[in-house]
C-alpha positions in Angstrom: 105.7 115.7 88.9 103.8 112.4 88.3 105.4 110.2 90.2 105.3 106.4 91.0 106.1 104.6 94.5 106.5 101.0 94.6 105.4 100.4 98.0 105.8 98.0 101.1 103.9 94.5 101.9 103.6 95.3 105.2 100.8 97.2 107.2 103.5 99.4 109.5 105.5 99.8 106.9 103.0 101.2 104.1 101.5 104.1 106.6 105.3 104.9 108.2 105.6 105.3 104.1 103.7 108.2 104.2 105.8 110.2 105.7 107.9 109.9 101.8 104.3 111.5 100.1 104.2 114.0 102.6 107.6 115.4 101.8 107.6 114.9 97.7 104.1 117.0 98.4 105.7 119.6 100.5 109.0 119.7 97.3 106.1 119.6 94.7 102.8 120.6 95.8 101.1 119.9 92.2 102.7 116.2 92.2 100.5 113.8 91.7 101.6 110.3 93.7 100.0 107.0 92.5 101.1 103.8 94.8 101.1 100.2 93.2 100.9 97.9 96.3 98.7 94.7 97.6 94.9 95.3 96.9 94.4 95.7 101.5 96.5 98.2 101.2 93.9 100.4 98.9 91.9 101.1 101.7 95.4 103.0 104.3 96.4 104.4 100.6 92.8 106.3 100.2 93.2 107.5 104.2 96.5 109.5 103.1 95.3 113.0 101.1 99.1 113.3 99.3 98.0 110.4 97.3 95.8 110.8 94.1 95.4 106.8 93.4 96.1 103.3 94.5 97.4 100.4 92.0 96.6 96.8 93.0 99.6 95.2 92.4 98.0 91.6 91.2 101.0 89.8 92.3 101.2 88.1 96.3 104.2 88.8 98.2 107.4 86.7 96.7 105.4 85.4 93.8 108.4 86.9 90.3 106.3 86.1 87.5 108.3 87.7 85.0 105.8 87.9 82.6 103.0 89.8 84.4 105.7 92.0 85.9 106.3 93.2 82.4 102.8 93.7 81.4 102.0 95.6 84.4 105.0 98.0 83.5 104.6 98.4 80.0 100.6 99.4 80.4 102.1 102.2 82.9 103.8 103.3 80.3 100.5 105.4 79.3 100.6 107.2 81.9 104.2 109.1 81.4 105.8 108.5 85.3 108.4 111.4 85.5 110.2 109.4 88.7 109.5 106.6 90.7 110.6 105.8 94.4 110.4 101.7 94.8 110.8 101.3 98.2 111.4 97.3 99.0 114.7 96.4 98.9 114.5 93.3 96.1 115.3 93.0 92.8 111.9 92.6 91.6 110.4 95.3 92.4 112.4 97.3 90.6 111.6 95.4 87.7 107.7 97.0 86.6 109.1 100.8 86.9 111.9 99.8 84.5 109.2 97.9 82.4 107.5 101.3 82.7 110.0 103.3 81.1 110.0 105.9 83.8 113.5 108.1 83.1 114.3 108.3 86.9 113.9 105.5 89.3 115.3 105.6 92.7 115.5 103.1 95.8 118.4 102.1 97.9 120.9 99.8 96.9 119.4 96.1 97.8 119.3 92.4 96.0 120.9 93.7 92.6 119.0 96.4 91.3 122.3 98.1 89.9 120.7 99.2 85.7 117.3 98.6 87.1 117.5 101.6 89.6 119.6 105.1 88.3 119.6 106.7 91.1 120.7 104.2 94.2 121.0 105.1 97.6 124.2 103.2 99.7 124.3 105.3 102.4 121.2 103.8 104.1 122.9 102.6 107.5 123.2 107.0 108.1 119.9 106.7 109.0 119.0 104.9 112.0 114.7 105.4 111.4 112.6 103.5 108.6 110.5 107.1 108.3 114.1 108.4 107.5 114.4 106.4 105.3 111.6 106.9 103.2 112.1 110.7 103.7 115.4 110.9 102.6 114.5 109.2 99.3 112.5 112.4 98.7 116.1 114.3 98.8 119.2 114.3 95.9 121.9 111.9 97.2 123.9 115.3 97.0 122.3 116.7 100.4 121.9 113.0 101.7 125.2 112.5 101.1 126.8 116.4 102.5 124.6 116.0 105.5 124.8 112.2 106.8 121.1 112.7 108.1 118.3 114.3 108.1 117.9 115.3 111.8 115.8 114.7 115.0 113.4 112.1 114.4 110.7 114.4 116.0 111.8 116.5 112.9 110.1 114.6 110.1 107.2 114.3 108.7 104.6 111.7 110.5 102.0 109.6 108.7 98.8 111.2 109.6 95.8 108.8 108.5 92.0 110.2 108.2 89.5 109.0 110.8 86.3 109.3 108.6 83.5 111.1 110.9 80.7 108.7 109.4 82.4 105.3 108.5 83.1 105.3 112.1 79.9 105.8 113.0 78.4 102.8 110.6 81.0 100.7 111.9 80.5 101.0 115.5 76.8 100.4 114.8 77.6 97.5 112.8 79.4 95.6 116.0 76.9 97.1 118.7 79.6 99.6 120.0 78.7 102.9 122.2 81.3 105.6 123.3 79.7 106.0 126.9 82.2 105.0 128.9 86.5 105.7 127.4 87.6 103.2 125.5 90.9 101.1 125.5 92.5 99.0 122.5 93.8 96.2 122.4 95.8 95.3 120.4 97.6 91.6 121.0 98.9 90.0 118.0 102.3 89.9 115.9 102.1 88.7 112.4 106.1 88.3 113.5 105.6 85.4 116.2 105.4 85.4 119.0 108.3 86.7 120.8 106.8 89.6 120.1 103.2 88.8 121.8 102.9 90.3 125.3 101.2 87.5 127.2 97.4 87.1 127.3 96.8 86.4 131.1 99.3 90.2 131.0 96.7 91.9 128.7 93.3 90.7 130.5 94.6 91.6 133.8 95.1 95.3 132.6 91.9 95.0 131.2 90.5 94.5 133.7 91.4 97.3 136.1 91.1 99.8 133.6 87.6 98.5 133.4 86.9 99.0 136.8 88.6 102.4 136.7 85.6 103.0 134.0 86.8 102.2 130.2 85.6 99.9 127.7 87.7 97.6 126.6 87.6 96.4 122.7 90.1 94.4 121.2 91.6 94.6 117.6 93.5 91.9 115.2 92.9 89.6 112.0 91.1 86.3 112.5 94.7 84.5 113.2 94.3 87.0 116.5 90.7 85.4 117.5 91.9 83.2 119.6 93.8 84.9 121.8 91.9 87.7 122.0 89.0 85.5 123.2 91.0 84.2 125.6 92.2 87.5 126.9 88.0 88.0 127.5 87.8 84.7 128.7 90.4 85.5 131.7 89.0 89.1 132.6 86.1 89.2 135.5 83.2 87.5 134.8 81.5 90.8 135.8 83.7 92.7 133.3 83.3 91.1 130.1 80.2 92.9 128.8 82.4 96.3 128.7 84.7 93.9 126.3 83.9 93.9 122.4 86.0 91.2 120.2 86.9 92.5 117.4 89.4 90.5 115.7 88.9 88.8 112.5 85.5 90.5 112.4 86.5 93.9 110.9 87.8 94.9 107.7 91.0 96.7 107.7 89.8 100.2 107.2 87.1 99.3 110.0 89.4 98.4 112.3 91.6 102.1 111.0 88.1 104.0 112.0 87.2 102.6 115.5 91.1 103.1 116.8 90.8 106.0 115.9 88.1 106.0 118.0 89.6 105.0 121.1 91.3 107.4 123.7 94.8 104.3 124.6 95.9 101.7 122.7 97.9 99.1 124.4 99.9 97.2 121.8 102.9 94.6 120.8 104.8 96.0 118.4 102.6 95.0 114.7 101.0 97.2 112.4 98.2 97.9 114.2 100.4 99.6 116.9 101.3 101.8 113.4 98.2 102.7 112.7 96.9 104.0 116.3 99.6 106.1 116.4 98.9 107.4 112.5 95.4 107.8 113.9 96.1 110.0 116.9 95.3 107.7 119.9 97.8 107.6 123.5 100.0 104.0 122.6 101.2 102.2 125.1 104.6 100.0 122.8 104.7 96.5 124.6 108.8 95.7 122.7 109.7 91.6 123.1 112.3 90.8 120.7 112.4 93.8 119.4 113.7 97.0 119.4 111.9 100.8 118.6 115.4 101.9 117.6 114.2 100.8 114.1 110.4 101.5 113.2 108.9 102.9 117.1 105.4 103.9 117.0 105.8 107.7 115.2 103.8 109.8 118.1 104.3 112.7 120.7 101.8 110.6 122.6 103.7 107.7 123.8 105.0 104.9 126.3 107.7 102.8 124.7 108.1 99.7 127.9 110.2 97.0 127.4 112.6 94.8 130.4 116.0 95.7 129.8 117.3 91.4 130.7 120.4 90.5 128.7 118.8 88.5 125.4 116.8 91.6 124.3 116.4 92.2 121.8 117.4 89.3 119.6 115.1 89.8 116.5 114.4 86.1 116.5 110.6 84.8 116.1 110.5 82.4 118.6 112.5 83.0 122.0 115.7 81.0 121.8 115.6 80.5 125.0 112.3 79.2 125.5 111.5 81.2 128.9 109.9 84.7 126.8 111.8 86.6 130.3 111.7 89.7 127.6 107.5 89.6 128.0 106.3 87.7 131.3 108.5 90.1 133.3 107.0 93.2 131.4 103.9 93.3 134.3 100.7 94.7 134.1 101.2 97.0 136.6 103.8 98.9 134.3 101.0 99.0 131.5 98.7 100.0 134.0 101.1 103.0 135.0 101.7 104.3 131.6 97.9 104.2 130.8 97.0 106.3 133.9 99.6 108.8 133.0 98.4 109.5 130.0 94.6 110.5 131.4 96.7 112.3 134.3 98.5 114.5 131.0 95.3 114.8 128.9 
């Protein structure tokens, strides 16, 4: 089998898509799996042993550009792919495999994809979790319809990103890091919007307490998160700030993967880095505000999911419609500290 996958465009979704590649390799051990995805995904895909090659998608998220899609599809004909799996739901994402004349084109029913896909799946709601939906595509339509569901989430293949020791050491050296204290990772950003972001003063309270207990704290995120990570450190007791390392916006994505892999526990909002932390084997404390773990939970057994039970959550809004953010404000630091301590007792 020579397989092309049209990959997703978000960090968390890309990490979860590894479940499909694992399942495909289980069924076809000699399969060659290439993934077409944005350039930033390449280092992540290179940490997935099931992926043969990461191909760069030259178009940005939302760009149509029919001429470029045709040229790329035509250039892929010589690869003679046997099957294509199209993970995004858009019509444009299905054009390249069609232009590439790949004989079998598999994906979920999306926007106007009849004809572009010739093995189209329509029973998405039979599968609660995104991981289930990805893995289901590796099975025949008859098996999917017959079973209704592939089974419990715990029985599905969880993503597992390789952490390279030499790369981790190089990243630690570059940023002046060490492992003399156990490491608590904080991921306080959320690209989706502020209704997913636990308050910075709550993060700083947790950081202060855990440093007092002997930890050091590494803060991760993109350049957009630098402001909030700086606020968190500024609110930590001054004597403890020497044990805080603000890495947001400084690391590459793959450096973040390796450095998160050095953390004992990671506290994260519902974000892409939450899924990275799960895939590299950390203990994960996942904080949920406007969203819910009922679709894209962190895929690990070393997990504590925390949320409040107020009536208006989950609302799945980017910004709190009631402007009070109670779902996050009322999730107190003591609960998160308790979850981190529980991992220490267990491990």
